[in-house]
C-alpha positions in Angstrom: 18.4 7.7 -14.6 18.2 4.2 -13.2 17.6 1.1 -15.4 14.1 0.8 -13.9 13.2 4.4 -14.9 14.6 3.7 -18.4 12.4 0.6 -18.7 9.2 2.1 -17.3 7.8 3.5 -20.6 8.0 -0.1 -22.1 6.4 -1.5 -18.9 3.6 1.1 -19.1 2.9 0.2 -22.7 2.7 -3.5 -21.8 0.4 -2.9 -18.8 -1.9 -0.4 -20.4 -4.4 -2.9 -21.9 -4.8 -4.5 -18.4 -5.1 -1.1 -16.8 -7.8 -0.1 -19.3 -9.7 -3.3 -18.5 -9.6 -2.5 -14.8 -10.7 1.1 -15.3 -13.7 -0.1 -17.4 -15.1 -2.1 -14.5 -15.9 1.1 -12.5 -18.5 3.7 -12.8 -15.9 6.3 -11.7 -12.4 6.0 -13.1 -10.8 7.1 -9.8 -12.2 4.0 -8.1 -9.7 1.9 -10.0 -6.7 3.5 -8.3 -5.9 0.8 -5.8 -6.2 -1.9 -8.3 -3.9 -0.1 -10.7 -1.3 0.5 -7.9 -1.3 -3.3 -7.1 -0.7 -4.0 -10.8 2.3 -1.8 -11.0 3.6 -3.0 -7.6 3.4 -6.6 -8.8 5.7 -5.8 -11.7 8.1 -3.3 -10.1 8.1 -4.6 -6.5 6.9 -1.2 -5.2 4.8 1.7 -6.3 7.2 4.0 -8.1 6.7 7.7 -8.7 6.5 6.9 -12.4 3.6 4.5 -11.7 1.8 7.1 -9.6 2.2 9.7 -12.4 0.9 7.2 -15.0 -2.1 6.4 -12.8 -2.9 10.0 -12.3 -2.9 10.6 -16.0 -5.1 7.6 -16.8 -7.6 8.4 -14.0 -7.7 12.2 -14.4 -6.3 12.7 -10.9 -3.6 14.9 -9.5 -0.4 13.3 -8.5 -1.0 14.5 -4.9 -4.2 12.5 -4.8 -2.5 9.4 -6.0 0.5 9.8 -3.6 -1.9 10.4 -0.7 -3.8 7.2 -1.4 -0.6 5.1 -1.8 0.9 6.5 1.5 -2.3 5.7 3.4 -2.5 2.0 2.6 0.1 -0.2 4.3 -0.2 -2.9 1.6 1.2 -0.5 -0.9 4.9 0.2 -0.7 6.0 3.6 -2.0 9.7 2.7 -1.6 11.6 -0.4 -2.8 11.3 -3.4 -0.4 12.8 -6.9 -0.1 11.7 -9.8 -2.2 10.0 -11.2 0.8 8.0 -8.8 3.0 7.6 -10.5 6.4 4.8 -8.9 8.5 4.4 -10.4 11.9 1.3 -9.8 13.9 1.6 -8.2 17.3 -2.1 -8.0 18.1 -3.7 -9.1 21.4 -4.2 -12.8 20.6 -0.8 -13.2 19.1 0.8 -11.4 22.0 -0.9 -13.7 24.5 0.4 -16.7 22.4 4.1 -15.5 22.4 4.3 -12.9 19.6 7.0 -11.0 21.6 9.3 -14.1 21.5 8.5 -14.7 17.8 9.3 -11.1 16.9 12.5 -11.2 18.9 13.5 -14.4 17.1 12.9 -12.9 13.7 14.9 -9.8 14.6 17.8 -12.0 15.8 17.7 -14.3 12.7 17.4 -11.4 10.2 19.7 -9.0 11.9 17.3 -6.1 11.4 14.6 -4.3 13.4 11.1 -3.3 12.7 10.8 -1.7 9.2 14.3 -2.9 8.4 15.6 -4.6 5.2 18.4 -7.1 5.2 21.7 -6.0 3.4 21.1 -8.6 0.6 17.7 -7.0 -0.1 16.0 -10.4 0.4 13.8 -9.6 3.4 11.9 -6.6 4.7 10.6 -7.0 8.2 7.6 -5.3 9.8 5.7 -5.8 13.1 2.0 -5.1 12.4 -1.3 -4.8 14.1 -4.0 -7.5 14.2 -4.1 -9.6 11.0 -7.6 -11.1 12.0 -6.4 -14.7 12.2 -6.7 -14.9 16.0 -7.6 -18.6 16.0 -4.2 -19.5 14.5 -2.0 -17.2 16.6 0.8 -16.5 16.4 0.5 -15.5 12.7 2.1 -13.4 10.0 2.0 -12.6 6.3 4.6 -13.4 3.7 4.0 -11.2 0.7 0.4 -10.9 1.9 0.0 -14.7 2.2 -0.9 -16.0 5.7 1.4 -18.2 7.8 0.0 -19.6 11.0 1.1 -21.2 14.3 4.6 -19.7 14.3 7.5 -21.4 16.2 11.3 -20.9 16.0 11.6 -24.2 14.1 8.9 -23.1 11.6 10.7 -19.7 11.2 14.0 -21.4 10.5 12.5 -23.7 7.9 10.7 -20.8 6.3 13.8 -18.5 6.0 15.9 -21.4 4.7 13.4 -22.1 2.0 13.2 -18.5 1.0 17.0 -18.2 0.8 17.1 -21.4 -1.2 14.4 -20.4 -3.6 12.0 -23.2 -2.7 9.4 -21.4 -0.6 5.9 -21.9 -2.0 5.1 -18.1 -1.9 6.6 -16.4 -4.9 9.2 -13.7 -4.3 8.2 -10.2 -5.2 9.7 -8.4 -8.2 12.7 -6.2 -7.3 13.5 -3.6 -9.9 15.4 -1.3 -7.6 17.7 -2.0 -4.6 16.0 -1.2 -1.3 17.5 0.9 1.5 18.1 -0.5 4.9 14.9 1.2 6.2 11.9 1.0 3.9 9.4 3.3 5.5 10.0 6.8 6.9 7.7 8.5 9.4 7.1 12.2 8.8 9.0 13.2 11.9 12.0 11.2 10.6 11.9 13.2 7.4 11.8 16.5 9.2 14.7 15.5 11.6 16.9 14.7 8.6 16.0 17.8 6.7 13.8 16.2 4.2 10.3 17.4 3.5 7.2 16.0 1.8 6.3 17.9 -1.4 3.3 19.6 0.3 5.6 21.0 3.1 8.1 22.7 0.7 8.0 26.5 1.0 5.8 26.8 4.0 7.0 28.5 7.3 7.0 25.3 9.3 8.1 21.9 8.0 5.4 20.3 10.2 2.7 22.3 8.4 2.0 20.9 5.0 -0.5 23.5 4.1 -2.9 25.2 6.5 -4.0 28.7 7.5 -2.0 31.2 5.6 -0.7 28.7 3.1 -1.3 29.9 -0.5 -2.3 26.4 -1.7 -4.9 26.2 1.0 -6.3 29.6 0.3 -6.5 28.9 -3.5 -8.4 25.6 -2.8 -10.8 27.3 -0.4 -11.5 30.0 -3.0 -12.3 27.3 -5.6 -14.7 25.5 -3.2 -16.5 28.8 -2.3 -16.8 29.8 -6.0 -18.1 26.2 -6.8 -15.3 25.5 -9.2 -14.9 22.1 -7.6 -17.6 19.5 -8.2 -18.4 17.1 -5.3 -19.7 13.8 -6.5 -23.2 12.5 -5.7 -23.9 9.0 -4.4 -23.0 6.1 -6.6 -24.3 2.5 -7.2 -20.7 1.4 -7.5 -19.4 -1.3 -5.2 -15.9 -2.3 -4.3 -16.7 -5.9 -5.2 -18.5 -6.4 -8.5 -22.0 -7.7 -7.4 -24.6 -8.9 -9.8 -27.1 -6.3 -11.0 -29.9 -8.3 -9.4 -28.4 -7.9 -5.9 -27.9 -4.1 -6.3 -31.5 -3.8 -7.7 -32.8 -5.8 -4.7 -31.0 -3.5 -2.3 -32.5 -0.4 -4.0 -35.9 -2.0 -4.1 -35.7 -2.6 -0.3 -34.8 1.0 0.3 -37.8 2.2 -1.7 -40.1 -0.1 0.3 -38.8 1.1 3.6 -36.8 -2.2 4.3 -33.1 -2.6 4.9 -32.9 -4.6 1.6 -31.0 -7.6 3.0 
């Protein structure tokens, strides 16, 4: 057991009041999942399996539901990453403004490729799709904070400040040493003999549960027998709006208007 795993129960106890406050904001507990994952990531540097199990218990979800959500969102890291996650935009506007040269310069200065982490664990590097800051291309995010108008000189100054501990964006927590590659594609897992949990025990490692798979048949039976409840519509919003705004929207719908 790693030191992080040993310390997790104490961390969970410390974060539980904050987690309870977050859950209380939502009409449905499961809607708090992303917020909870960001809280744990802030303290551990990534979303650990212990954090996913804890969230599943607090929200009444299965661990598979939590893992599926975490693996879907690129701003959540299911594996340890560097203290600075450098995400360089390779969208159209950035490409027109020299993103290829910027990315090549980053790879040269860091000594790693896309989805690579430097040996000292300080940097994780990723080339991402459009970051929606086209007016300031080329751009990137450092620990999710935007940096604009990239040039080799700016990159040199940025990396030097991070290495010297003077960069204005705080370094992420790092409770576990990251590997040299911090994200695996499913095909990579298959090629190296590793399988996702859902693919264990099925005839094909590329089939995580389909026709003929016991788990799929059991789930289908539960749906047919109405043992699974599908939720109705909700008034809940991702951003907490005032009740007056929500009521106005509902009033507009009743009167046949769009409710703007």
